[in-house]
All heavy atoms as TSV, in Angstrom:
chain	resi	resn	atom	element	x	y	z
A	1	MET	N	N	94.770	-28.245	11.771
A	1	MET	CA	C	94.765	-26.832	12.055
A	1	MET	C	C	93.712	-26.546	13.123
A	1	MET	O	O	92.629	-27.086	13.104
A	1	MET	CB	C	94.470	-26.045	10.784
A	1	MET	CG	C	94.380	-24.559	11.036
A	1	MET	SD	S	93.975	-23.578	9.578
A	1	MET	CE	C	95.542	-23.552	8.775
A	2	ALA	N	N	94.031	-25.679	14.019
A	2	ALA	CA	C	93.125	-25.307	15.096
A	2	ALA	C	C	91.978	-24.457	14.566
A	2	ALA	O	O	92.136	-23.719	13.594
A	2	ALA	CB	C	93.884	-24.527	16.162
A	3	ASP	N	N	90.824	-24.572	15.191
A	3	ASP	CA	C	89.694	-23.718	14.859
A	3	ASP	C	C	89.898	-22.391	15.571
A	3	ASP	O	O	89.902	-22.328	16.796
A	3	ASP	CB	C	88.390	-24.383	15.308
A	3	ASP	CG	C	87.159	-23.559	14.946
A	3	ASP	OD1	O	87.299	-22.501	14.293
A	3	ASP	OD2	O	86.057	-23.979	15.316
A	4	LEU	N	N	90.070	-21.333	14.814
A	4	LEU	CA	C	90.345	-20.016	15.386
A	4	LEU	C	C	89.107	-19.132	15.468
A	4	LEU	O	O	89.217	-17.955	15.756
A	4	LEU	CB	C	91.426	-19.316	14.562
A	4	LEU	CG	C	92.756	-20.052	14.487
A	4	LEU	CD1	C	93.714	-19.312	13.563
A	4	LEU	CD2	C	93.363	-20.224	15.861
A	5	THR	N	N	87.930	-19.712	15.246
A	5	THR	CA	C	86.699	-18.949	15.320
A	5	THR	C	C	86.486	-18.462	16.744
A	5	THR	O	O	86.546	-19.249	17.686
A	5	THR	CB	C	85.504	-19.821	14.882
A	5	THR	OG1	O	85.773	-20.328	13.570
A	5	THR	CG2	C	84.216	-19.029	14.880
A	6	PRO	N	N	86.255	-17.150	16.935
A	6	PRO	CA	C	86.056	-16.640	18.291
A	6	PRO	C	C	84.767	-17.173	18.917
A	6	PRO	O	O	83.776	-17.396	18.225
A	6	PRO	CB	C	85.979	-15.123	18.100
A	6	PRO	CG	C	85.910	-14.861	16.654
A	6	PRO	CD	C	86.206	-16.115	15.919
A	7	THR	N	N	84.812	-17.382	20.209
A	7	THR	CA	C	83.664	-17.838	20.991
A	7	THR	C	C	83.597	-17.015	22.267
A	7	THR	O	O	84.563	-16.333	22.614
A	7	THR	CB	C	83.811	-19.324	21.377
A	7	THR	OG1	O	84.927	-19.455	22.268
A	7	THR	CG2	C	84.004	-20.214	20.157
A	8	PRO	N	N	82.495	-17.078	23.007
A	8	PRO	CA	C	82.447	-16.361	24.286
A	8	PRO	C	C	83.565	-16.795	25.245
A	8	PRO	O	O	84.074	-15.996	26.021
A	8	PRO	CB	C	81.072	-16.717	24.841
A	8	PRO	CG	C	80.246	-16.972	23.625
A	8	PRO	CD	C	81.199	-17.654	22.656
A	9	GLU	N	N	83.957	-18.065	25.172
A	9	GLU	CA	C	85.035	-18.552	26.042
A	9	GLU	C	C	86.415	-18.144	25.531
A	9	GLU	O	O	87.380	-18.124	26.272
A	9	GLU	CB	C	84.974	-20.077	26.162
A	9	GLU	CG	C	83.736	-20.601	26.854
A	9	GLU	CD	C	82.491	-20.569	25.965
A	9	GLU	OE1	O	82.617	-20.665	24.721
A	9	GLU	OE2	O	81.391	-20.428	26.509
A	10	SER	N	N	86.510	-17.852	24.253
A	10	SER	CA	C	87.771	-17.460	23.622
A	10	SER	C	C	87.492	-16.296	22.669
A	10	SER	O	O	87.459	-16.469	21.453
A	10	SER	CB	C	88.367	-18.652	22.873
A	10	SER	OG	O	89.576	-18.290	22.271
A	11	PRO	N	N	87.250	-15.086	23.226
A	11	PRO	CA	C	86.865	-13.950	22.391
A	11	PRO	C	C	87.998	-13.504	21.480
A	11	PRO	O	O	89.171	-13.775	21.736
A	11	PRO	CB	C	86.503	-12.862	23.400
A	11	PRO	CG	C	87.195	-13.247	24.650
A	11	PRO	CD	C	87.324	-14.732	24.633
A	12	GLY	N	N	87.630	-12.820	20.437
A	12	GLY	CA	C	88.627	-12.278	19.530
A	12	GLY	C	C	88.043	-11.994	18.160
A	12	GLY	O	O	86.841	-12.027	17.945
A	13	LEU	N	N	88.944	-11.742	17.243
A	13	LEU	CA	C	88.613	-11.371	15.873
A	13	LEU	C	C	89.190	-12.413	14.938
A	13	LEU	O	O	90.340	-12.832	15.106
A	13	LEU	CB	C	89.228	-10.001	15.579
A	13	LEU	CG	C	89.151	-9.452	14.169
A	13	LEU	CD1	C	87.714	-9.109	13.808
A	13	LEU	CD2	C	90.024	-8.210	14.066
A	14	HIS	N	N	88.410	-12.858	13.953
A	14	HIS	CA	C	88.885	-13.839	12.976
A	14	HIS	C	C	88.524	-13.343	11.583
A	14	HIS	O	O	87.366	-13.027	11.314
A	14	HIS	CB	C	88.255	-15.204	13.217
A	14	HIS	CG	C	88.748	-16.243	12.271
A	14	HIS	ND1	N	87.989	-16.667	11.201
A	14	HIS	CD2	C	89.904	-16.922	12.216
A	14	HIS	CE1	C	88.681	-17.584	10.534
A	14	HIS	NE2	N	89.842	-17.749	11.128
A	15	ILE	N	N	89.520	-13.276	10.707
A	15	ILE	CA	C	89.336	-12.842	9.323
A	15	ILE	C	C	89.862	-13.938	8.410
A	15	ILE	O	O	90.918	-14.518	8.674
A	15	ILE	CB	C	90.114	-11.539	9.035
A	15	ILE	CG1	C	89.745	-10.447	10.029
A	15	ILE	CG2	C	89.917	-11.085	7.599
A	15	ILE	CD1	C	88.297	-10.051	10.037
A	16	ALA	N	N	89.158	-14.207	7.320
A	16	ALA	CA	C	89.614	-15.186	6.333
A	16	ALA	C	C	89.406	-14.621	4.931
A	16	ALA	O	O	88.404	-13.963	4.652
A	16	ALA	CB	C	88.844	-16.491	6.485
A	17	LYS	N	N	90.374	-14.875	4.076
A	17	LYS	CA	C	90.284	-14.530	2.655
A	17	LYS	C	C	91.060	-15.612	1.923
A	17	LYS	O	O	92.273	-15.524	1.767
A	17	LYS	CB	C	90.837	-13.145	2.376
A	17	LYS	CG	C	90.648	-12.724	0.919
A	17	LYS	CD	C	90.871	-11.245	0.762
A	17	LYS	CE	C	90.811	-10.816	-0.680
A	17	LYS	NZ	N	89.465	-10.667	-1.172
A	18	PRO	N	N	90.365	-16.675	1.497
A	18	PRO	CA	C	91.046	-17.849	0.971
A	18	PRO	C	C	91.841	-17.612	-0.309
A	18	PRO	O	O	92.776	-18.364	-0.588
A	18	PRO	CB	C	89.930	-18.860	0.743
A	18	PRO	CG	C	88.663	-18.108	0.843
A	18	PRO	CD	C	88.931	-16.837	1.567
A	19	SER	N	N	91.493	-16.602	-1.077
A	19	SER	CA	C	92.267	-16.281	-2.276
A	19	SER	C	C	92.054	-14.813	-2.613
A	19	SER	O	O	91.102	-14.187	-2.122
A	19	SER	CB	C	91.837	-17.161	-3.456
A	19	SER	OG	O	90.673	-16.648	-4.064
A	20	PRO	N	N	92.910	-14.243	-3.452
A	20	PRO	CA	C	92.730	-12.833	-3.830
A	20	PRO	C	C	91.410	-12.571	-4.555
A	20	PRO	O	O	90.953	-11.440	-4.613
A	20	PRO	CB	C	93.903	-12.548	-4.754
A	20	PRO	CG	C	94.897	-13.617	-4.504
A	20	PRO	CD	C	94.128	-14.809	-4.023
A	21	TYR	N	N	90.813	-13.619	-5.082
A	21	TYR	CA	C	89.590	-13.467	-5.872
A	21	TYR	C	C	88.321	-13.775	-5.080
A	21	TYR	O	O	87.217	-13.527	-5.564
A	21	TYR	CB	C	89.664	-14.375	-7.100
A	21	TYR	CG	C	90.953	-14.163	-7.849
A	21	TYR	CD1	C	91.969	-15.099	-7.775
A	21	TYR	CD2	C	91.175	-12.999	-8.568
A	21	TYR	CE1	C	93.173	-14.895	-8.434
A	21	TYR	CE2	C	92.380	-12.778	-9.223
A	21	TYR	CZ	C	93.374	-13.739	-9.160
A	21	TYR	OH	O	94.554	-13.519	-9.797
A	22	ALA	N	N	88.463	-14.299	-3.893
A	22	ALA	CA	C	87.312	-14.633	-3.046
A	22	ALA	C	C	87.041	-13.487	-2.081
A	22	ALA	O	O	87.963	-12.789	-1.657
A	22	ALA	CB	C	87.594	-15.905	-2.250
A	23	PRO	N	N	85.766	-13.273	-1.729
A	23	PRO	CA	C	85.467	-12.229	-0.745
A	23	PRO	C	C	85.952	-12.633	0.644
A	23	PRO	O	O	85.975	-13.805	0.999
A	23	PRO	CB	C	83.943	-12.124	-0.785
A	23	PRO	CG	C	83.480	-13.434	-1.312
A	23	PRO	CD	C	84.562	-13.947	-2.204
A	24	ALA	N	N	86.339	-11.645	1.415
A	24	ALA	CA	C	86.749	-11.871	2.797
A	24	ALA	C	C	85.530	-12.182	3.651
A	24	ALA	O	O	84.412	-11.760	3.349
A	24	ALA	CB	C	87.466	-10.644	3.340
A	25	THR	N	N	85.749	-12.914	4.739
A	25	THR	CA	C	84.738	-13.121	5.764
A	25	THR	C	C	85.375	-12.791	7.102
A	25	THR	O	O	86.580	-12.944	7.286
A	25	THR	CB	C	84.205	-14.570	5.791
A	25	THR	OG1	O	85.285	-15.455	6.041
A	25	THR	CG2	C	83.532	-14.934	4.486
A	26	GLY	N	N	84.573	-12.325	8.031
A	26	GLY	CA	C	85.113	-11.991	9.336
A	26	GLY	C	C	84.069	-12.107	10.417
A	26	GLY	O	O	82.868	-12.031	10.156
A	27	SER	N	N	84.545	-12.299	11.633
A	27	SER	CA	C	83.660	-12.335	12.791
A	27	SER	C	C	84.439	-11.959	14.034
A	27	SER	O	O	85.655	-12.073	14.071
A	27	SER	CB	C	83.040	-13.726	12.964
A	27	SER	OG	O	84.045	-14.683	13.210
A	28	TYR	N	N	83.706	-11.471	15.034
A	28	TYR	CA	C	84.311	-11.255	16.342
A	28	TYR	C	C	83.302	-11.568	17.420
A	28	TYR	O	O	82.100	-11.538	17.204
A	28	TYR	CB	C	84.899	-9.854	16.505
A	28	TYR	CG	C	83.930	-8.706	16.686
A	28	TYR	CD1	C	83.229	-8.524	17.880
A	28	TYR	CD2	C	83.750	-7.779	15.679
A	28	TYR	CE1	C	82.361	-7.461	18.047
A	28	TYR	CE2	C	82.890	-6.710	15.836
A	28	TYR	CZ	C	82.203	-6.550	17.025
A	28	TYR	OH	O	81.341	-5.497	17.194
A	29	VAL	N	N	83.827	-11.916	18.574
A	29	VAL	CA	C	83.045	-12.122	19.785
A	29	VAL	C	C	83.807	-11.419	20.895
A	29	VAL	O	O	85.028	-11.550	21.003
A	29	VAL	CB	C	82.884	-13.620	20.130
A	29	VAL	CG1	C	82.167	-13.789	21.459
A	29	VAL	CG2	C	82.154	-14.356	19.023
A	30	CYS	N	N	83.092	-10.646	21.699
A	30	CYS	CA	C	83.732	-9.909	22.790
A	30	CYS	C	C	82.686	-9.594	23.855
A	30	CYS	O	O	81.771	-8.807	23.596
A	30	CYS	CB	C	84.341	-8.628	22.247
A	30	CYS	SG	S	85.143	-7.617	23.489
A	31	SER	N	N	82.796	-10.191	24.999
A	31	SER	CA	C	81.962	-9.882	26.168
A	31	SER	C	C	80.489	-9.671	25.838
A	31	SER	O	O	79.919	-8.628	26.115
A	31	SER	CB	C	82.492	-8.652	26.883
A	31	SER	OG	O	83.799	-8.873	27.321
A	32	GLY	N	N	79.873	-10.654	25.218
A	32	GLY	CA	C	78.462	-10.568	24.908
A	32	GLY	C	C	78.141	-9.880	23.597
A	32	GLY	O	O	77.001	-9.902	23.155
A	33	CYS	N	N	79.104	-9.254	22.967
A	33	CYS	CA	C	78.917	-8.629	21.656
A	33	CYS	C	C	79.473	-9.558	20.596
A	33	CYS	O	O	80.479	-10.221	20.811
A	33	CYS	CB	C	79.672	-7.306	21.569
A	33	CYS	SG	S	79.122	-6.062	22.727
A	34	ASP	N	N	78.803	-9.602	19.453
A	34	ASP	CA	C	79.359	-10.363	18.348
A	34	ASP	C	C	78.897	-9.741	17.040
A	34	ASP	O	O	77.902	-9.029	16.996
A	34	ASP	CB	C	78.964	-11.835	18.413
A	34	ASP	CG	C	77.470	-12.046	18.379
A	34	ASP	OD1	O	76.841	-11.751	17.348
A	34	ASP	OD2	O	76.920	-12.515	19.392
A	35	ALA	N	N	79.655	-9.983	15.994
A	35	ALA	CA	C	79.314	-9.462	14.672
A	35	ALA	C	C	79.997	-10.320	13.620
A	35	ALA	O	O	81.037	-10.940	13.885
A	35	ALA	CB	C	79.757	-8.011	14.539
A	36	THR	N	N	79.397	-10.356	12.450
A	36	THR	CA	C	79.982	-11.049	11.308
A	36	THR	C	C	79.869	-10.151	10.088
A	36	THR	O	O	79.024	-9.247	10.040
A	36	THR	CB	C	79.276	-12.387	11.016
A	36	THR	OG1	O	77.909	-12.120	10.726
A	36	THR	CG2	C	79.382	-13.341	12.184
A	37	ALA	N	N	80.728	-10.412	9.093
A	37	ALA	CA	C	80.687	-9.650	7.848
A	37	ALA	C	C	81.161	-10.539	6.713
A	37	ALA	O	O	81.961	-11.457	6.913
A	37	ALA	CB	C	81.561	-8.418	7.957
A	38	HIS	N	N	80.658	-10.245	5.533
A	38	HIS	CA	C	81.032	-10.986	4.333
A	38	HIS	C	C	81.269	-9.963	3.222
A	38	HIS	O	O	80.402	-9.136	2.957
A	38	HIS	CB	C	79.909	-11.951	3.935
A	38	HIS	CG	C	80.236	-12.780	2.742
A	38	HIS	ND1	N	81.105	-13.835	2.794
A	38	HIS	CD2	C	79.829	-12.692	1.459
A	38	HIS	CE1	C	81.209	-14.377	1.600
A	38	HIS	NE2	N	80.433	-13.693	0.761
A	39	GLY	N	N	82.427	-10.014	2.619
A	39	GLY	CA	C	82.796	-9.059	1.576
A	39	GLY	C	C	83.933	-8.184	2.072
A	39	GLY	O	O	84.038	-7.891	3.260
A	40	ASP	N	N	84.796	-7.780	1.146
A	40	ASP	CA	C	86.005	-7.057	1.545
A	40	ASP	C	C	85.716	-5.759	2.299
A	40	ASP	O	O	86.304	-5.508	3.353
A	40	ASP	CB	C	86.873	-6.771	0.321
A	40	ASP	CG	C	87.434	-8.040	-0.306
A	40	ASP	OD1	O	87.244	-9.143	0.264
A	40	ASP	OD2	O	88.069	-7.944	-1.366
A	41	THR	N	N	84.837	-4.930	1.793
A	41	THR	CA	C	84.554	-3.658	2.460
A	41	THR	C	C	83.846	-3.861	3.802
A	41	THR	O	O	84.252	-3.263	4.807
A	41	THR	CB	C	83.746	-2.729	1.539
A	41	THR	OG1	O	84.526	-2.490	0.350
A	41	THR	CG2	C	83.433	-1.404	2.219
A	42	PRO	N	N	82.802	-4.697	3.880
A	42	PRO	CA	C	82.178	-4.927	5.191
A	42	PRO	C	C	83.149	-5.528	6.216
A	42	PRO	O	O	83.082	-5.197	7.403
A	42	PRO	CB	C	81.030	-5.887	4.889
A	42	PRO	CG	C	80.690	-5.639	3.461
A	42	PRO	CD	C	82.011	-5.324	2.804
A	43	VAL	N	N	84.059	-6.389	5.771
A	43	VAL	CA	C	85.033	-6.968	6.706
A	43	VAL	C	C	85.999	-5.890	7.182
A	43	VAL	O	O	86.357	-5.847	8.363
A	43	VAL	CB	C	85.770	-8.172	6.077
A	43	VAL	CG1	C	86.955	-8.593	6.930
A	43	VAL	CG2	C	84.802	-9.338	5.902
A	44	GLN	N	N	86.417	-4.998	6.300
A	44	GLN	CA	C	87.289	-3.896	6.737
A	44	GLN	C	C	86.580	-3.041	7.778
A	44	GLN	O	O	87.176	-2.639	8.776
A	44	GLN	CB	C	87.726	-3.030	5.554
A	44	GLN	CG	C	88.648	-1.896	5.961
A	44	GLN	CD	C	89.942	-2.366	6.583
A	44	GLN	OE1	O	90.649	-3.165	5.991
A	44	GLN	NE2	N	90.254	-1.891	7.773
A	45	ASP	N	N	85.282	-2.784	7.569
A	45	ASP	CA	C	84.493	-2.034	8.554
A	45	ASP	C	C	84.421	-2.785	9.882
A	45	ASP	O	O	84.512	-2.172	10.952
A	45	ASP	CB	C	83.082	-1.761	8.030
A	45	ASP	CG	C	83.063	-0.826	6.827
A	45	ASP	OD1	O	84.066	-0.119	6.586
A	45	ASP	OD2	O	82.032	-0.817	6.118
A	46	LEU	N	N	84.266	-4.100	9.819
A	46	LEU	CA	C	84.232	-4.932	11.027
A	46	LEU	C	C	85.559	-4.828	11.781
A	46	LEU	O	O	85.578	-4.654	13.000
A	46	LEU	CB	C	83.952	-6.384	10.651
A	46	LEU	CG	C	83.886	-7.368	11.800
A	46	LEU	CD1	C	82.479	-7.393	12.377
A	46	LEU	CD2	C	84.277	-8.752	11.328
A	47	VAL	N	N	86.659	-4.901	11.066
A	47	VAL	CA	C	87.986	-4.788	11.685
A	47	VAL	C	C	88.145	-3.412	12.324
A	47	VAL	O	O	88.617	-3.291	13.465
A	47	VAL	CB	C	89.105	-5.045	10.653
A	47	VAL	CG1	C	90.468	-4.684	11.228
A	47	VAL	CG2	C	89.078	-6.492	10.189
A	48	ASP	N	N	87.733	-2.366	11.618
A	48	ASP	CA	C	87.828	-1.010	12.172
A	48	ASP	C	C	87.007	-0.869	13.450
A	48	ASP	O	O	87.467	-0.279	14.433
A	48	ASP	CB	C	87.370	0.021	11.139
A	48	ASP	CG	C	88.309	0.128	9.944
A	48	ASP	OD1	O	89.466	-0.354	10.032
A	48	ASP	OD2	O	87.873	0.683	8.914
A	49	GLU	N	N	85.792	-1.437	13.446
A	49	GLU	CA	C	84.935	-1.377	14.645
A	49	GLU	C	C	85.581	-2.124	15.811
A	49	GLU	O	O	85.653	-1.622	16.927
A	49	GLU	CB	C	83.569	-1.977	14.352
A	49	GLU	CG	C	82.673	-2.042	15.576
A	49	GLU	CD	C	81.366	-2.776	15.314
A	49	GLU	OE1	O	80.978	-2.958	14.149
A	49	GLU	OE2	O	80.746	-3.173	16.314
A	50	TYR	N	N	86.057	-3.339	15.537
A	50	TYR	CA	C	86.684	-4.136	16.591
A	50	TYR	C	C	87.915	-3.428	17.141
A	50	TYR	O	O	88.105	-3.334	18.347
A	50	TYR	CB	C	87.057	-5.522	16.068
A	50	TYR	CG	C	87.668	-6.394	17.140
A	50	TYR	CD1	C	86.864	-7.115	18.004
A	50	TYR	CD2	C	89.050	-6.475	17.301
A	50	TYR	CE1	C	87.423	-7.902	19.002
A	50	TYR	CE2	C	89.608	-7.253	18.295
A	50	TYR	CZ	C	88.784	-7.965	19.135
A	50	TYR	OH	O	89.337	-8.724	20.130
A	51	THR	N	N	88.731	-2.906	16.243
A	51	THR	CA	C	89.963	-2.237	16.655
A	51	THR	C	C	89.669	-1.011	17.509
A	51	THR	O	O	90.331	-0.769	18.510
A	51	THR	CB	C	90.783	-1.843	15.416
A	51	THR	OG1	O	91.075	-3.022	14.671
A	51	THR	CG2	C	92.079	-1.162	15.800
A	52	ALA	N	N	88.665	-0.251	17.120
A	52	ALA	CA	C	88.330	0.975	17.845
A	52	ALA	C	C	87.616	0.714	19.166
A	52	ALA	O	O	87.870	1.398	20.161
A	52	ALA	CB	C	87.451	1.873	16.970
A	53	GLN	N	N	86.721	-0.272	19.185
A	53	GLN	CA	C	85.868	-0.467	20.351
A	53	GLN	C	C	86.306	-1.590	21.279
A	53	GLN	O	O	86.184	-1.460	22.490
A	53	GLN	CB	C	84.426	-0.748	19.892
A	53	GLN	CG	C	83.838	0.345	19.063
A	53	GLN	CD	C	83.737	1.661	19.822
A	53	GLN	OE1	O	83.444	1.682	21.013
A	53	GLN	NE2	N	83.986	2.759	19.145
A	54	HIS	N	N	86.767	-2.682	20.740
A	54	HIS	CA	C	87.021	-3.857	21.556
A	54	HIS	C	C	88.504	-4.111	21.797
A	54	HIS	O	O	88.887	-4.501	22.882
A	54	HIS	CB	C	86.368	-5.093	20.914
A	54	HIS	CG	C	84.895	-4.916	20.746
A	54	HIS	ND1	N	84.005	-5.060	21.776
A	54	HIS	CD2	C	84.159	-4.568	19.665
A	54	HIS	CE1	C	82.775	-4.811	21.337
A	54	HIS	NE2	N	82.847	-4.520	20.056
A	55	GLY	N	N	89.322	-3.909	20.806
A	55	GLY	CA	C	90.751	-4.142	20.953
A	55	GLY	C	C	91.376	-3.351	22.093
A	55	GLY	O	O	92.097	-3.908	22.924
A	56	PRO	N	N	91.105	-2.037	22.200
A	56	PRO	CA	C	91.710	-1.264	23.293
A	56	PRO	C	C	91.320	-1.772	24.679
A	56	PRO	O	O	92.129	-1.769	25.596
A	56	PRO	CB	C	91.180	0.153	23.067
A	56	PRO	CG	C	90.865	0.212	21.619
A	56	PRO	CD	C	90.391	-1.189	21.263
A	57	ALA	N	N	90.095	-2.232	24.827
A	57	ALA	CA	C	89.655	-2.744	26.124
A	57	ALA	C	C	90.457	-3.974	26.520
A	57	ALA	O	O	90.852	-4.128	27.678
A	57	ALA	CB	C	88.161	-3.083	26.092
A	58	HIS	N	N	90.733	-4.850	25.573
A	58	HIS	CA	C	91.500	-6.047	25.885
A	58	HIS	C	C	92.956	-5.716	26.176
A	58	HIS	O	O	93.563	-6.310	27.055
A	58	HIS	CB	C	91.420	-7.054	24.728
A	58	HIS	CG	C	90.061	-7.657	24.608
A	58	HIS	ND1	N	89.577	-8.587	25.493
A	58	HIS	CD2	C	89.070	-7.437	23.720
A	58	HIS	CE1	C	88.355	-8.922	25.156
A	58	HIS	NE2	N	88.019	-8.236	24.080
A	59	ARG	N	N	93.513	-4.773	25.460
A	59	ARG	CA	C	94.907	-4.388	25.716
A	59	ARG	C	C	95.066	-3.778	27.101
A	59	ARG	O	O	96.121	-3.853	27.700
A	59	ARG	CB	C	95.384	-3.413	24.636
A	59	ARG	CG	C	95.670	-4.107	23.307
A	59	ARG	CD	C	96.389	-3.200	22.349
A	59	ARG	NE	N	95.594	-2.054	21.949
A	59	ARG	CZ	C	94.691	-2.057	20.971
A	59	ARG	NH1	N	94.442	-3.152	20.298
A	59	ARG	NH2	N	94.049	-0.957	20.658
A	60	GLN	N	N	93.999	-3.174	27.630
A	60	GLN	CA	C	94.052	-2.541	28.938
A	60	GLN	C	C	93.535	-3.469	30.038
A	60	GLN	O	O	93.366	-3.052	31.171
A	60	GLN	CB	C	93.269	-1.240	28.920
A	60	GLN	CG	C	93.875	-0.216	27.975
A	60	GLN	CD	C	92.992	0.998	27.815
A	60	GLN	OE1	O	91.986	1.167	28.491
A	60	GLN	NE2	N	93.385	1.881	26.917
A	61	GLY	N	N	93.247	-4.720	29.682
A	61	GLY	CA	C	92.817	-5.692	30.677
A	61	GLY	C	C	91.358	-5.588	31.069
A	61	GLY	O	O	90.941	-6.159	32.065
A	62	ARG	N	N	90.558	-4.870	30.290
A	62	ARG	CA	C	89.127	-4.755	30.586
A	62	ARG	C	C	88.370	-5.674	29.650
A	62	ARG	O	O	88.881	-6.120	28.633
A	62	ARG	CB	C	88.641	-3.310	30.363
A	62	ARG	CG	C	89.334	-2.309	31.226
A	62	ARG	CD	C	88.705	-0.910	31.070
A	62	ARG	NE	N	88.250	-0.628	29.743
A	62	ARG	CZ	C	88.818	0.268	28.918
A	62	ARG	NH1	N	89.898	0.902	29.279
A	62	ARG	NH2	N	88.304	0.503	27.734
A	63	SER	N	N	87.121	-5.920	29.949
A	63	SER	CA	C	86.264	-6.657	29.013
A	63	SER	C	C	85.389	-5.642	28.312
A	63	SER	O	O	84.970	-4.649	28.886
A	63	SER	CB	C	85.429	-7.687	29.739
A	63	SER	OG	O	84.571	-7.063	30.661
A	64	HIS	N	N	85.133	-5.882	27.035
A	64	HIS	CA	C	84.289	-5.068	26.157
A	64	HIS	C	C	84.779	-3.691	26.178
A	64	HIS	O	O	84.892	-2.721	26.045
A	64	HIS	CB	C	82.858	-5.199	26.559
A	64	HIS	CG	C	81.880	-4.668	25.557
A	64	HIS	ND1	N	82.216	-3.833	24.514
A	64	HIS	CD2	C	80.569	-4.872	25.450
A	64	HIS	CE1	C	81.143	-3.564	23.823
A	64	HIS	NE2	N	80.128	-4.186	24.376
């Protein structure tokens, strides 16, 4: 399996939840910004932040 962890060379968002009973983990890297979270609620907040701030920039061809 490929390593899908985001890096400065390959920015993006990565979320993992190995089972329904394990806490989620997440991380993102985007144009010099990075963040990590552990736990279902903090990971949801991380996804919301990435989606609101970083995702739109990439869809429009901009960085960050």
